[in-house]
DSSP file (Angstrom, degrees, kcal/mol; ACC not computed):
  #  RESIDUE AA STRUCTURE BP1 BP2  ACC     N-H-->O    O-->H-N    N-H-->O    O-->H-N    TCO  KAPPA ALPHA  PHI   PSI    X-CA   Y-CA   Z-CA
    1    1 A M     >        0   0    0      0, 0.0     4,-2.1     0, 0.0     5,-0.2   0.000 360.0 360.0 360.0 -43.4  125.9  126.3  145.8
    2    2 A R  H  >  +     0   0    0      1,-0.2     4,-2.5     2,-0.2     5,-0.2   0.892 360.0  56.1 -60.1 -39.6  123.0  124.1  146.7
    3    3 A T  H  > S+     0   0    0      1,-0.2     4,-1.9     2,-0.2    -1,-0.2   0.914 107.5  49.0 -60.1 -43.0  121.0  125.2  143.8
    4    4 A E  H  > S+     0   0    0      1,-0.2     4,-1.7     2,-0.2    -1,-0.2   0.906 111.0  49.9 -63.4 -41.6  123.7  124.2  141.4
    5    5 A T  H  < S+     0   0    0     -4,-2.1    -2,-0.2     1,-0.2    -1,-0.2   0.895 112.6  46.6 -65.5 -40.0  124.1  120.8  143.0
    6    6 A R  H  X S+     0   0    0     -4,-2.5     4,-0.6     1,-0.2    -1,-0.2   0.812 113.2  49.6 -73.0 -28.9  120.3  120.2  142.8
    7    7 A M  H  X S+     0   0    0     -4,-1.9     4,-2.7    -5,-0.2     5,-0.2   0.768  94.2  74.4 -80.5 -26.3  120.1  121.3  139.2
    8    8 A A  H  X S+     0   0    0     -4,-1.7     4,-2.5     1,-0.2     5,-0.2   0.917  95.4  47.5 -58.1 -48.2  122.9  119.2  137.9
    9    9 A P  H  > S+     0   0    0      0, 0.0     4,-2.4     0, 0.0    -1,-0.2   0.897 112.9  50.3 -61.6 -37.1  121.0  115.9  138.0
   10   10 A V  H  X S+     0   0    0     -4,-0.6     4,-2.5     2,-0.2    -2,-0.2   0.925 110.9  48.7 -64.4 -43.4  118.1  117.5  136.2
   11   11 A A  H  X S+     0   0    0     -4,-2.7     4,-2.6     2,-0.2    -1,-0.2   0.890 110.7  51.0 -63.4 -39.4  120.4  118.9  133.6
   12   12 A I  H  X S+     0   0    0     -4,-2.5     4,-2.5    -5,-0.2    -1,-0.2   0.922 111.1  47.7 -65.0 -43.5  122.0  115.5  133.1
   13   13 A V  H  X S+     0   0    0     -4,-2.4     4,-2.6     2,-0.2    -2,-0.2   0.921 112.7  49.4 -62.4 -43.2  118.7  113.8  132.7
   14   14 A W  H  X S+     0   0    0     -4,-2.5     4,-2.4     1,-0.2    -2,-0.2   0.926 112.3  46.8 -62.7 -45.5  117.5  116.5  130.2
   15   15 A V  H  X S+     0   0    0     -4,-2.6     4,-2.5     2,-0.2    -1,-0.2   0.891 112.2  51.3 -64.3 -39.5  120.7  116.2  128.1
   16   16 A T  H  X S+     0   0    0     -4,-2.5     4,-2.5     2,-0.2    -2,-0.2   0.928 111.0  47.2 -63.4 -45.4  120.5  112.4  128.2
   17   17 A L  H  X S+     0   0    0     -4,-2.6     4,-2.5     1,-0.2    -2,-0.2   0.900 111.8  51.1 -62.3 -40.7  116.8  112.6  127.0
   18   18 A L  H  X S+     0   0    0     -4,-2.4     4,-2.6    -5,-0.2    -2,-0.2   0.921 110.9  48.2 -62.5 -43.9  117.8  115.0  124.3
   19   19 A A  H  X S+     0   0    0     -4,-2.5     4,-2.8     2,-0.2     5,-0.3   0.914 112.3  48.4 -64.1 -43.1  120.6  112.8  123.1
   20   20 A V  H  X S+     0   0    0     -4,-2.5     4,-2.7     1,-0.2    -1,-0.2   0.907 112.6  49.3 -63.8 -41.2  118.4  109.7  123.0
   21   21 A T  H  X S+     0   0    0     -4,-2.5     4,-1.2     2,-0.2    -2,-0.2   0.932 113.6  45.0 -64.0 -45.7  115.7  111.7  121.1
   22   22 A V  H  < S+     0   0    0     -4,-2.6     3,-0.4     2,-0.2    -2,-0.2   0.929 116.7  44.7 -65.7 -45.7  118.2  113.0  118.5
   23   23 A V  H >< S+     0   0    0     -4,-2.8     3,-1.5     1,-0.2     5,-0.2   0.902 111.4  54.5 -64.8 -40.7  119.9  109.6  118.1
   24   24 A G  H 3< S+     0   0    0     -4,-2.7     3,-0.3     1,-0.3     4,-0.3   0.749 108.3  49.3 -65.5 -24.5  116.5  107.8  117.9
   25   25 A C  T 3< S+     0   0    0     -4,-1.2    -1,-0.3    -3,-0.4    -2,-0.2   0.257  78.9 108.4 -96.5  12.3  115.4  110.1  115.1
   26   26 A G  S <  S-     0   0    0     -3,-1.5    -1,-0.2     1,-0.1    -2,-0.1   0.301  95.5-102.6 -79.0  11.7  118.5  109.6  113.0
   27   27 A G        +     0   0    0     -3,-0.3    -1,-0.1     3,-0.1    -2,-0.1   0.869  65.9 159.2  76.0  35.9  116.9  107.5  110.3
   28   28 A G        -     0   0    0     -4,-0.3    -4,-0.0    -5,-0.2    -5,-0.0   0.323  60.6 -62.1 -71.8-152.2  118.2  104.2  111.5
   29   29 A E  S    S+     0   0    0      2,-0.0     2,-0.3     0, 0.0    -1,-0.1   0.774 104.0  97.6 -69.2 -29.5  116.7  100.8  110.7
   30   30 A H        +     0   0    0      2,-0.0     2,-0.4     1,-0.0    -3,-0.1  -0.458  48.3 175.1 -70.5 124.1  113.3  101.4  112.3
   31   31 A T        -     0   0    0     -2,-0.3     2,-0.4    -4,-0.0    -2,-0.0  -0.998  20.0-143.6-129.1 133.9  110.7  102.4  109.9
   32   32 A E        -     0   0    0     -2,-0.4    -2,-0.0     1,-0.0     0, 0.0  -0.776  23.3-115.2 -96.6 138.0  107.0  102.8  110.8
   33   33 A T        -     0   0    0     -2,-0.4    50,-0.1     1,-0.1    51,-0.1  -0.528  38.1-115.1 -68.5 131.3  104.3  101.8  108.4
   34   34 A P        -     0   0    0      0, 0.0    52,-0.1     0, 0.0    -1,-0.1  -0.191  19.8-114.1 -64.4 162.7  102.3  104.9  107.3
   35   35 A A  S    S+     0   0    0      1,-0.1    -2,-0.1     2,-0.1    48,-0.0   0.581  98.8  24.6 -76.7  -9.7   98.7  105.3  108.3
   36   36 A S  S    S-     0   0    0     42,-0.1    -1,-0.1    47,-0.0     3,-0.0  -0.990  88.8-101.9-148.9 155.9   97.6  105.1  104.7
   37   37 A P        -     0   0    0      0, 0.0     2,-0.7     0, 0.0    50,-0.1  -0.240  43.0 -97.8 -70.8 166.0   99.0  103.6  101.5
   38   38 A S        -     0   0    0     48,-0.2    53,-0.7    -4,-0.0     2,-0.4  -0.783  46.0-144.5 -82.5 119.0  100.7  105.7   98.8
   39   39 A Y  E     -a   91   0A   0     -2,-0.7    53,-0.2    51,-0.1     2,-0.1  -0.695   6.0-126.6 -92.4 136.7   98.0  106.3   96.3
   40   40 A A  E     -a   92   0A   0     51,-3.3    53,-0.5    -2,-0.4     3,-0.0  -0.494  21.0-127.7 -70.4 149.4   98.7  106.5   92.5
   41   41 A A  S    S+     0   0    0     -2,-0.1     2,-0.3    51,-0.1    -1,-0.1   0.831  84.9  11.6 -71.4 -32.9   97.3  109.7   91.0
   42   42 A T  S  > S-     0   0    0      1,-0.1     4,-2.2    52,-0.0     5,-0.1  -0.920  74.3-112.0-141.0 164.2   95.3  107.9   88.2
   43   43 A L  H  > S+     0   0    0     -2,-0.3     4,-2.7     2,-0.2     5,-0.2   0.908 118.3  53.8 -63.2 -41.8   94.2  104.4   87.3
   44   44 A A  H  > S+     0   0    0      1,-0.2     4,-2.2     2,-0.2    -1,-0.2   0.914 109.5  47.7 -59.9 -43.4   96.6  104.4   84.3
   45   45 A E  H  > S+     0   0    0      1,-0.2     4,-2.5     2,-0.2    -1,-0.2   0.907 111.7  50.8 -63.9 -41.5   99.5  105.3   86.5
   46   46 A A  H  X S+     0   0    0     -4,-2.2     4,-2.8     1,-0.2    -2,-0.2   0.905 109.7  50.2 -62.7 -41.9   98.5  102.6   88.9
   47   47 A Q  H  X S+     0   0    0     -4,-2.7     4,-2.1     2,-0.2    -1,-0.2   0.899 111.1  48.4 -65.0 -40.8   98.3  100.0   86.1
   48   48 A Q  H  X S+     0   0    0     -4,-2.2     4,-2.3     2,-0.2    -2,-0.2   0.931 114.1  46.2 -64.4 -45.1  101.8  101.0   84.8
   49   49 A Q  H  X S+     0   0    0     -4,-2.5     4,-2.5     1,-0.2    -2,-0.2   0.918 111.8  51.3 -63.6 -43.2  103.3  100.8   88.3
   50   50 A A  H  X>S+     0   0    0     -4,-2.8     5,-2.3     1,-0.2     4,-0.7   0.877 109.6  50.6 -62.5 -38.2  101.6   97.4   89.0
   51   51 A T  H ><5S+     0   0    0     -4,-2.1     3,-0.7     3,-0.2    -1,-0.2   0.941 112.5  46.3 -64.1 -47.2  103.0   96.0   85.7
   52   52 A R  H 3<5S+     0   0    0     -4,-2.3    -2,-0.2     1,-0.2    -1,-0.2   0.887 121.1  37.8 -60.6 -40.0  106.5   97.2   86.6
   53   53 A E  H 3<5S-     0   0    0     -4,-2.5    -1,-0.2    -5,-0.2    -2,-0.2   0.357 107.1-121.2 -98.3   4.9  106.3   95.8   90.1
   54   54 A T  T <<5 +     0   0    0     -4,-0.7     2,-0.3    -3,-0.7    -3,-0.2   0.939  68.8 128.7  52.8  54.3  104.3   92.6   89.3
   55   55 A K      < -     0   0    0     -5,-2.3     2,-0.2    -6,-0.1    -1,-0.2  -0.784  57.8-113.6-126.7 170.5  101.5   93.6   91.6
   56   56 A R  E     -b   89   0A   0     32,-0.6    34,-2.4    -2,-0.3     2,-0.4  -0.623  31.3-115.8 -98.6 166.8   97.7   93.9   91.5
   57   57 A V  E     -bC  90 117A   0     60,-2.4    60,-2.6    -2,-0.2     2,-0.6  -0.866  14.2-153.1-107.5 136.4   95.8   97.2   91.8
   58   58 A V  E     -bC  91 116A   0     32,-2.9    34,-2.2    -2,-0.4     2,-0.6  -0.951  11.6-163.2-106.0 116.9   93.3   98.0   94.6
   59   59 A L  E     -bC  92 115A   0     56,-3.4    56,-2.2    -2,-0.6     2,-0.7  -0.891   2.2-162.7 -98.8 124.8   90.7  100.5   93.4
   60   60 A L  E     -bC  93 114A   0     32,-2.7    34,-2.7    -2,-0.6     2,-0.4  -0.892   9.1-161.8-107.9 101.4   88.8  102.2   96.2
   61   61 A F  E     +bC  94 113A   0     52,-3.0    52,-1.4    -2,-0.7     2,-0.3  -0.678  22.5 159.7 -85.0 133.7   85.7  103.7   94.8
   62   62 A Y  E     -b   95   0A   0     32,-2.5    34,-3.0    -2,-0.4    35,-0.4  -0.934  35.9-140.5-146.8 166.0   84.1  106.4   97.0
   63   63 A V    >   -     0   0    0     -2,-0.3     3,-1.3    32,-0.2     6,-0.1  -0.992  39.0-105.8-127.4 140.7   81.7  109.4   97.1
   64   64 A V  T 3  S+     0   0    0     -2,-0.4    -2,-0.0     1,-0.2    31,-0.0  -0.416 100.6  17.4 -65.5 133.7   82.5  112.4   99.2
   65   65 A G  T 3  S+     0   0    0      1,-0.3    -1,-0.2    -2,-0.1     3,-0.0   0.303  82.0 135.7  92.3  -8.8   80.5  112.7  102.4
   66   66 A A    <>  -     0   0    0     -3,-1.3     4,-2.5     1,-0.1     3,-0.3  -0.603  52.2-141.4 -75.5 127.1   79.3  109.1  102.7
   67   67 A P  H  > S+     0   0    0      0, 0.0     4,-2.4     0, 0.0     5,-0.2   0.870 101.4  51.9 -56.7 -39.1   79.6  107.9  106.3
   68   68 A A  H  > S+     0   0    0      2,-0.2     4,-1.9     1,-0.2    63,-0.2   0.866 110.4  49.0 -66.8 -34.5   80.7  104.4  105.2
   69   69 A V  H  > S+     0   0    0     -3,-0.3     4,-2.4     2,-0.2     5,-0.2   0.918 109.5  51.7 -69.2 -43.7   83.4  105.9  103.0
   70   70 A K  H  X S+     0   0    0     -4,-2.5     4,-2.3     1,-0.2     5,-0.3   0.931 111.2  47.8 -57.8 -46.1   84.6  108.1  105.8
   71   71 A A  H  X>S+     0   0    0     -4,-2.4     4,-2.7     1,-0.2     5,-1.6   0.877 108.6  55.4 -63.2 -37.8   84.8  105.0  108.0
   72   72 A L  I  <>S+     0   0    0     -4,-1.9     5,-2.9     3,-0.2    -2,-0.2   0.945 115.1  37.3 -59.0 -49.0   86.7  103.1  105.3
   73   73 A F  I  <5S+     0   0    0     -4,-2.4    -2,-0.2     3,-0.2    -1,-0.2   0.787 124.7  39.6 -77.3 -27.4   89.4  105.7  105.0
   74   74 A E  I  <5S+     0   0    0     -4,-2.3    -2,-0.2    -5,-0.2    -3,-0.2   0.754 134.0  12.3 -93.8 -25.7   89.6  106.6  108.7
   75   75 A E  I  <5S+     0   0    0     -4,-2.7     4,-0.4    -5,-0.3    -3,-0.2   0.767 125.9  42.5-118.0 -47.4   89.3  103.2  110.3
   76   76 A T  I > <S+     0   0    0     -5,-1.6     3,-1.4     2,-0.2     6,-0.3   0.974 113.2  45.3 -74.1 -56.0   89.6  100.3  107.8
   77   77 A V  T 3 <S+     0   0    0     -5,-2.9    -1,-0.2     1,-0.3    -4,-0.1   0.879 115.3  47.9 -61.0 -39.3   92.5  101.4  105.6
   78   78 A P  T 3  S+     0   0    0      0, 0.0    -1,-0.3     0, 0.0    -2,-0.2   0.569  84.1 124.2 -77.1  -4.6   94.7  102.5  108.5
   79   79 A H  S X> S-     0   0    0     -3,-1.4     4,-2.1    -4,-0.4     3,-0.8  -0.228  72.3-122.0 -56.9 140.8   94.0   99.2  110.4
   80   80 A R  H 3> S+     0   0    0      1,-0.3     4,-0.8     2,-0.2    -1,-0.1   0.817 111.4  55.0 -58.0 -32.9   97.2   97.3  111.3
   81   81 A G  H 34 S+     0   0    0      1,-0.2    -1,-0.3     2,-0.2     3,-0.2   0.841 110.5  45.2 -68.9 -32.3   96.1   94.2  109.4
   82   82 A V  H X4 S+     0   0    0     -3,-0.8     3,-2.5    -6,-0.3     4,-0.3   0.816  99.1  71.0 -78.9 -32.3   95.6   96.2  106.2
   83   83 A R  H >< S+     0   0    0     -4,-2.1     3,-1.5     1,-0.3     4,-0.4   0.811  86.2  66.9 -55.5 -31.6   98.9   98.1  106.6
   84   84 A G  T 3< S+     0   0    0     -4,-0.8    -1,-0.3     1,-0.3    -2,-0.1   0.628 100.8  50.3 -65.1 -11.9  100.7   94.9  105.8
   85   85 A F  T X> S+     0   0    0     -3,-2.5     4,-0.9     1,-0.1     3,-0.7   0.402  78.5  97.5-106.3   0.4   99.3   95.1  102.3
   86   86 A Y  T <4 S+     0   0    0     -3,-1.5     3,-0.3    -4,-0.3   -48,-0.2   0.893  95.0  35.0 -55.4 -41.3  100.3   98.7  101.5
   87   87 A E  T 34 S+     0   0    0     -4,-0.4    -1,-0.3     1,-0.2    -2,-0.1   0.517 109.1  65.5 -92.5  -6.1  103.4   97.6   99.6
   88   88 A R  T <4 S+     0   0    0     -3,-0.7   -32,-0.6   -33,-0.1    57,-0.4   0.560 107.7  34.5 -94.8  -8.5  101.9   94.4   98.2
   89   89 A Y  E  < S- b   0  56A   0     -4,-0.9     2,-0.5    -3,-0.3   -32,-0.2  -0.874  79.6-118.5-132.3 165.3   99.4   96.2   96.0
   90   90 A V  E     - b   0  57A   0    -34,-2.4   -32,-2.9    -2,-0.3     2,-0.3  -0.963  38.2-149.9-104.7 127.5   99.3   99.5   94.0
   91   91 A W  E     +ab  39  58A   0    -53,-0.7   -51,-3.3    -2,-0.5     2,-0.3  -0.746  20.5 173.3-106.2 143.4   96.5  101.6   95.5
   92   92 A V  E     -ab  40  59A   0    -34,-2.2   -32,-2.7    -2,-0.3     2,-0.4  -0.985  21.4-142.0-147.6 138.8   94.2  104.2   93.8
   93   93 A Q  E     - b   0  60A   0    -53,-0.5     2,-0.5    -2,-0.3   -32,-0.2  -0.813  15.4-164.5 -97.4 139.3   91.2  106.2   95.0
   94   94 A V  E     - b   0  61A   0    -34,-2.7   -32,-2.5    -2,-0.4     2,-0.7  -0.955  12.2-147.7-130.2 114.2   88.4  106.8   92.5
   95   95 A D  E >>  - b   0  62A   0     -2,-0.5     4,-3.0   -34,-0.2     3,-0.8  -0.705  11.8-149.6 -77.8 115.8   85.7  109.4   93.2
   96   96 A I  T 34 S+     0   0    0    -34,-3.0     7,-0.2    -2,-0.7    -1,-0.2   0.849  95.0  49.2 -57.5 -37.6   82.6  108.0   91.6
   97   97 A N  T 34 S+     0   0    0    -35,-0.4     3,-0.3     1,-0.2    -1,-0.3   0.741 118.5  38.2 -76.6 -23.3   81.2  111.5   90.8
   98   98 A Q  T <4 S+     0   0    0     -3,-0.8     2,-0.5     1,-0.2    -2,-0.2   0.777 118.8  45.2 -95.1 -32.1   84.5  112.7   89.2
   99   99 A E     X  +     0   0    0     -4,-3.0     4,-2.2     1,-0.2    -1,-0.2  -0.560  65.9 154.5-112.9  64.7   85.6  109.6   87.4
  100  100 A K  H  >  +     0   0    0     -2,-0.5     4,-2.4    -3,-0.3     5,-0.2   0.844  69.1  55.2 -65.9 -35.8   82.3  108.5   85.8
  101  101 A A  H  > S+     0   0    0      2,-0.2     4,-2.6     1,-0.2    -1,-0.2   0.932 111.6  43.3 -64.7 -44.7   83.8  106.6   82.9
  102  102 A I  H  > S+     0   0    0      2,-0.2     4,-2.1     1,-0.2    -2,-0.2   0.904 113.0  53.2 -66.2 -40.3   85.9  104.4   85.2
  103  103 A S  H  <>S+     0   0    0     -4,-2.2     5,-2.7     1,-0.2    -2,-0.2   0.894 112.4  44.4 -62.4 -40.0   82.9  103.9   87.5
  104  104 A R  H ><5S+     0   0    0     -4,-2.4     3,-1.6     3,-0.2    -2,-0.2   0.917 109.2  56.7 -68.1 -43.5   80.8  102.8   84.5
  105  105 A Q  H 3<5S+     0   0    0     -4,-2.6    -2,-0.2     1,-0.3    -1,-0.2   0.881 115.3  37.1 -56.3 -39.8   83.5  100.5   83.2
  106  106 A Y  T 3<5S-     0   0    0     -4,-2.1    -1,-0.3    -5,-0.1    -2,-0.2   0.217 111.6-119.8-100.1  14.7   83.7   98.7   86.5
  107  107 A R  T < 5 -     0   0    0     -3,-1.6     2,-0.6     1,-0.2    -3,-0.2   0.924  41.6-177.0  49.6  59.0   79.9   98.8   87.1
  108  108 A I      < +     0   0    0     -5,-2.7    -1,-0.2     1,-0.1     3,-0.1  -0.789  20.5 154.1 -92.2 120.0   80.1  100.7   90.4
  109  109 A Y        +     0   0    0     -2,-0.6     2,-0.3     1,-0.2    -1,-0.1   0.472  60.9  40.4-120.9  -9.5   76.7  101.3   91.9
  110  110 A V  S    S-     0   0    0     19,-0.0    -1,-0.2   -48,-0.0    19,-0.1  -0.986  81.5-102.3-142.9 149.2   77.5  101.6   95.6
  111  111 A A  S    S+     0   0    0     -2,-0.3   -42,-0.2     1,-0.2   -43,-0.2  -0.985  95.6  35.6-125.4 136.9   80.1  103.3   97.7
  112  112 A P  S    S+     0   0    0      0, 0.0    17,-0.5     0, 0.0     2,-0.4   0.495  75.0 161.8 -82.6 152.9   82.4  102.2   99.0
  113  113 A T  E     -CD  61 128A   0    -52,-1.4   -52,-3.0    15,-0.2     2,-0.5  -0.999  22.0-156.5-131.0 135.2   83.3   99.5   96.5
  114  114 A I  E     -CD  60 127A   0     13,-2.7    13,-2.3    -2,-0.4     2,-0.4  -0.953  11.7-175.5-112.4 126.6   86.8   97.9   96.4
  115  115 A V  E     -CD  59 126A   0    -56,-2.2   -56,-3.4    -2,-0.5     2,-0.5  -0.985  12.0-154.7-123.9 131.6   87.9   96.3   93.2
  116  116 A I  E     -CD  58 125A   0      9,-2.6     8,-3.5    -2,-0.4     9,-1.4  -0.912  21.4-172.7-105.1 130.7   91.1   94.3   92.8
  117  117 A L  E     -CD  57 123A   0    -60,-2.6   -60,-2.4    -2,-0.5     6,-0.2  -0.868  30.3-122.8-122.1 151.5   92.5   94.3   89.2
  118  118 A E    >   -     0   0    0      4,-2.6     3,-2.2    -2,-0.3   -62,-0.1  -0.631  52.0-100.3 -74.0 152.9   95.3   92.6   87.3
  119  119 A P  T 3  S+     0   0    0      0, 0.0   -68,-0.1     0, 0.0   -69,-0.1   0.820 121.9  58.4 -52.4 -37.2   97.4   95.5   85.8
  120  120 A P  T 3  S-     0   0    0      0, 0.0   -73,-0.1     0, 0.0   -72,-0.0   0.720 126.3 -96.4 -68.4 -14.9   95.8   95.3   82.3
  121  121 A G  S <  S+     0   0    0     -3,-2.2     2,-0.3     1,-0.3   -74,-0.0   0.417  73.6 143.6 121.0  -1.8   92.4   96.0   83.9
  122  122 A Q        -     0   0    0      1,-0.1    -4,-2.6    -4,-0.1    -1,-0.3  -0.546  52.6-118.7 -74.1 131.5   90.8   92.6   84.4
  123  123 A E  E     +D  117   0A   0     -2,-0.3    -6,-0.2    -6,-0.2     3,-0.1  -0.510  33.7 174.5 -72.2 132.6   88.8   92.4   87.6
  124  124 A V  E     -     0   0A   0     -8,-3.5     2,-0.3     1,-0.4    -7,-0.2   0.764  65.7 -10.6-102.3 -42.1   90.0   89.7   90.1
  125  125 A A  E     -D  116   0A   0     -9,-1.4    -9,-2.6     2,-0.0    -1,-0.4  -0.979  56.4-159.1-157.8 162.8   87.7   90.5   93.0
  126  126 A R  E     -D  115   0A   0     -2,-0.3     2,-0.4   -11,-0.2   -11,-0.2  -0.995   6.4-166.2-149.1 147.7   85.2   93.0   94.4
  127  127 A Y  E     -D  114   0A   0    -13,-2.3   -13,-2.7    -2,-0.3     2,-0.7  -0.960   9.8-165.5-137.1 118.6   83.7   94.0   97.7
  128  128 A E  E     +D  113   0A   0     -2,-0.4     2,-0.3   -15,-0.2   -15,-0.2  -0.641  57.6  28.7-113.8  74.4   80.6   96.2   97.6
  129  129 A K  S    S-     0   0    0     -2,-0.7   -15,-0.1   -17,-0.5     2,-0.1  -0.902 101.3 -42.8 166.9-178.5   79.9   97.8  101.0
  130  130 A F        -     0   0    0     -2,-0.3     2,-0.4   -19,-0.2   -61,-0.1  -0.392  54.4-169.4 -64.8 145.1   81.7   98.9  104.1
  131  131 A I        -     0   0    0    -63,-0.2   -55,-0.1    -4,-0.1     2,-0.1  -0.999  13.9-133.6-136.8 136.6   84.3   96.5  105.3
  132  132 A D     >  -     0   0    0     -2,-0.4     4,-2.6     1,-0.1     5,-0.2  -0.347  34.2 -95.0 -86.3 174.1   86.2   96.6  108.6
  133  133 A G  H  > S+     0   0    0      1,-0.2     4,-2.6     2,-0.2     5,-0.2   0.913 120.7  45.1 -57.1 -52.8   89.9   96.2  109.0
  134  134 A P  H  > S+     0   0    0      0, 0.0     4,-2.0     0, 0.0    -1,-0.2   0.900 115.3  48.7 -61.7 -38.9   90.2   92.5  109.8
  135  135 A E  H  > S+     0   0    0      2,-0.2     4,-2.7     1,-0.2    -2,-0.2   0.908 112.2  48.7 -65.7 -40.3   87.8   91.6  107.0
  136  136 A M  H  X S+     0   0    0     -4,-2.6     4,-3.0     2,-0.2     5,-0.2   0.906 109.1  52.5 -67.6 -39.4   89.7   93.8  104.5
  137  137 A A  H  X S+     0   0    0     -4,-2.6     4,-2.2    -5,-0.2    -1,-0.2   0.914 112.1  46.4 -60.1 -41.6   93.0   92.3  105.5
  138  138 A D  H  X S+     0   0    0     -4,-2.0     4,-1.6    -5,-0.2    -2,-0.2   0.924 112.1  50.4 -65.0 -45.2   91.5   88.8  104.9
  139  139 A F  H  X S+     0   0    0     -4,-2.7     4,-0.7     1,-0.2     3,-0.2   0.927 113.2  45.9 -58.1 -47.8   90.0   90.0  101.5
  140  140 A L  H >X S+     0   0    0     -4,-3.0     4,-1.0     1,-0.2     3,-0.8   0.878 109.0  55.5 -65.3 -38.1   93.4   91.4  100.5
  141  141 A S  H 3< S+     0   0    0     -4,-2.2     3,-0.2     1,-0.2    -1,-0.2   0.827 103.4  55.7 -65.9 -30.0   95.3   88.3  101.6
  142  142 A Q  H 3< S+     0   0    0     -4,-1.6    -1,-0.2    -3,-0.2    -2,-0.2   0.728 117.8  33.0 -71.5 -21.3   93.1   86.1   99.4
  143  143 A H  H << S+     0   0    0     -3,-0.8    -2,-0.2    -4,-0.7    -1,-0.2   0.372  84.9 119.7-121.3   3.5   93.9   88.0   96.3
  144  144 A V  S  < S-     0   0    0     -4,-1.0     2,-0.3    -3,-0.2   -55,-0.1  -0.399  70.7-106.2 -70.8 147.8   97.5   89.2   96.7
  145  145 A R              0   0    0    -57,-0.4    -1,-0.1     1,-0.1   -89,-0.1  -0.556 360.0 360.0 -71.2 137.1  100.0   88.1   94.1
  146  146 A R              0   0    0     -2,-0.3    -1,-0.1    -3,-0.1    -2,-0.0   0.408 360.0 360.0-103.3 360.0  102.3   85.5   95.6
């Protein structure tokens, strides 16, 4: 008998935690900002989406294996200050070695380089080197469509 009495409070706590967990995961009002923006597959797709949504395009030019690029994608882009701009721009990644025509068109000589465009392709702003989260948030805030 004693074992049952001692187990009952534990079982109640476990059931309560389970209920809170299930209810909390039910897709209510709370939404968490993802750790990275949703990237368009191509520049053309990004430009079409930006035109439809009246936004500008953020091009993130990179080369695989560069330490500054790794830091950009692992530290800067997920930074809480940058997250506020995920939905305010259309984002696209451009591998300099794979997308040589686009890299030439926008005169990319260093990675990482961030270029902000109007949807038709006119450059609005550029940042050519590593940038930390607070600096990138400031850079994006200066050029976002209002």
